[in-house]
Every structure is written in structure tokens, then in C-alpha cells.
N, C-alpha and C positions, 0 to 999 in steps of 0.2 A: 127803358133805352135811352141815349143820349142821340141825337140826329143832328146832324147841318144838311144844307143843301147848295150845294154847287151846279150852275146852269152851264150847258157847253154850247157853243152858238159856231156856226161855219160861215164865219162871212168869206167875202170874195178878197176885199183889201185889209187884210192884217193891221196894216199902216192909218186908215181911214177909221177901221173903228176902233182903234186903241185911243185916236185922237178924238173919236166923239163921245166913250167913254170917257176918256179923261176931262172933257168939258161935263159930261154929268155930273161928276165929283168921283169916279171911279178912281182908285188908285192902283198904278201898274207893279202887281208885285215879281212880275218876270216873264221876260221871253226867251223861246228858242225859235234858229231859223230851221228847225226841222230836217225834213218837210214829215209833216207838213208845218210851216211856221204855225207858232201857237204863242199866246200870249193868258196870261193868269193876271185878272185883274180882281177888286176888292173895294166894294161902297156898305161900311159900317161890317153888317154881320153878311153881309149877302156876296156871294163869289160868282165871279165870271171867269170861265175859259175861253178861249175864242180860236180855233183851229182853222188856218183857210184851206180855204177847199174850191172849187168849180162852182160860177154862180147857177142858180135856182131862180126861177121866175118867180118875180116879187109877188105875184098871188098867191104863191104857195104859202107863207110865212103871213100873210095880211087876214087881220081880222075879218070874220067870224074862222079862218078856215084853220089859223096857225093857231100858235096858244099866246093867250093874253099873260105876261109877266107881270104882278103886282109888288108894288115894293110899297112897304108900309115908314110913312116919315111923322116924326116932331111935329112939323111944321112945313104944310104942303104949300102955301103962299108965298113964303121965305126960299123954297125950292125951285117954285116958278120962275119967281123973279131971278134966281141964280141961272136957271137953264137960261132965259131971253138971254139976261146981260152976255153969257156964252156964247149964243148964236144959235141956240137949239130952235127948231121951228115944229113945235107943236102942232101933232095931227089935232088935237082937242084941247081948248083951253081950260083953267080950273070950272068946274061944273057942280054945283050939288046935288048930290044923288038922293033918290028916294028911301034908299036906307039908313042915310045920315051924316054920311060923308061927304067930304070934297076930294074930289081928285082933275089930274090932266092925264091926257095921251100921248104917247112921242109914239115916232116910230123910227128906229137905227137905218144905218144908209141900208143894211143887207133887208130892210121890211121887218124885224121883230118888231114888236108890239107890245108896249109898254105903260102900264098903269103906273103912275106915282099919286098916293091916298093918305089921306091923315089917317091918325087913328081912334076909334073908338076913345072918349075920354071915360 
């Protein structure tokens, strides 16, 4: 079976979401005025759909209640520097983990929790 993964999120403000993910390096593939307003984004092989929706209490998406979305990258240190230069506030800066990888964590404007991590050698 050949499979790909696309994650769908439900932000309150689609414009703020597109801006945030653009600063993370996601490419905007398309937009629709809906309803609901929708955007399709991509970062390498990571596909992200965003459908504007009613507000949800931030705690409903926060770690450890919600889902942690993990993206493996070739150079997590370079990504960290790029994120910070783009004004992204990190929830947790680069941290070496007991399992041998280094990662960072951040939260998007709607509380979705992301971890960017290096790859196993």
C-alpha cells in the first residue's frame, strides 16, 4: 500500500493560520472562501488542510490532552534558527532527548502542538 498523510486542523482565524504556517516554511497550495474558508499547505511531504471553524478552548488541543504532530527534518538546529528569525515563539527550545534525538516544540495560534525533530542517523 502506498500512503500519504494529510492533517486537517480547524483554526478560528484562517488568515492568521496561513501567516503562521508560512513563517514555518509551509507553502500555500490553495485557498477557498467556503464556507468554511479553507487553505491547503505543504512542507515537503507534510500536507496540512485548515478549515476555519468556531473557537475551541485552548486546553482542548494542548499537550498532553490533544495530539502532538511530529515533523522529522534533516537539520533541526537550522529549522530552529529559521523559526526564531521568522518570529515564531517556541514552547520548548532545542532539547536533546533520552532516545538520542534533539527536538523543539511549538504551538500554533489555535493550540495545535508541533514537535520538529532531527532524524536518526
